[in-house]
N, C-alpha and C positions, 0 to 999 in steps of 0.2 A: 624712547619711543612712546608716543602718546596712544593711550587706549582709545579705540574708536567709539563714537557715540552709539547708544543703543539703536538697533535695527540698521545701522549703516553697512553692515556686512552680510545682511540676510541673503544676498544673491551669491555669496561665496560658498562653495561646497564645504560641508562640515570638515572633511579631511584637510582642506586648505586653510581653514580658519587659524589665525595666529592666537595663541594663548600668551597673554602679556604678563600676568601676575599670578602667583600661587599663594593661597592661604591654606593652613592645615590645622587640624586638631584631632588628636587621637587617631581614629581610623578613617577620617575624611580629609580629602583635599579638594579645594575649590580653585579652579583655573578660570581666570577672567579673560573673555574675548571681546566684550563690549560693556560699556557702563555709562550711566548718568551719575548724578551726585550720589545717590544711594542705591539704585537698582543696578544689578549686574546680570549679564548673560554669559554663561560659560559651561564648562564641564565639571560635574561633581563626581569625584572618584570615591567609591566606598571600598577601602582596602580589605575589610573583613568579609564583605559579600560583593565581589566585583560585578556580579550579574545585576546589581541594583545601581551601578554607576550610570549616569545619564547627563544629557544636556538640559539646561533649564535656567530659570531666573532665581536669583537669591539676593537678599538684602544686605548691603554692606554694614549697616548699623547693627543688624542681628549678628553678623560674624564678629564684629568688635565687642558687642555686649557679651558674647559667649567666649571671649578671649581666644579666638582663632589667631594664630600667628602668621605673619607674612614670612614667606621663605625668601630670605635676602640673597640666597645663592641662585635662585631660579632666573633663567634667562628666557626671553620670548622664543617660542618654538611653534611650528605648525602642528596641529593636532595629530596628523598622520605620522609625525616624527617623535611624538611624546613617548610612546612605548616602544620605539624602534630599538633594536639591539645596539645601535651605534650611539644612542643617547645615554651615555654613562652617567651624566650628572643626575638625571632623574632616577635612574636605577640606584645610584648611591644613596639618594635621599630616602627611597623606599626601603632599602636594606637597613639604613640607619634607624628608620622607624621600627622595623621588626626587631632589631637588637634592643632598642629602647623598651619595647613591650616585653621582651624576654628578660630584661634586666641584665643583659650581657654587656660587657664593655664595648663601646662603639669603636671598633678598630678601623672603621671605614671613614671616619671624620678626618678632614684635613688637619694636620697638626700645625 
């Protein structure tokens, strides 16, 4: 699935926007909904302080320079379904992150 160009989905309601790619580092996740070569628009999730999670623009080169990792298991999903109870793939990655922070063995990872 090709990521739409920047501003091409601005008439799509936020809850209907599709998030195509996820990058993560420590307590942050960046979900890309639109992009050009270097500039992305999407949702930035702050796991440590969820009240500061927001939609916005971010630079792909900056993510790469700061060693943000691409979540290779992430599959495109509508924003309204991202935190839905039925979306077990995202829940598993959040739980895996918490186990990583706590230093506990990650029993939720696929074997």
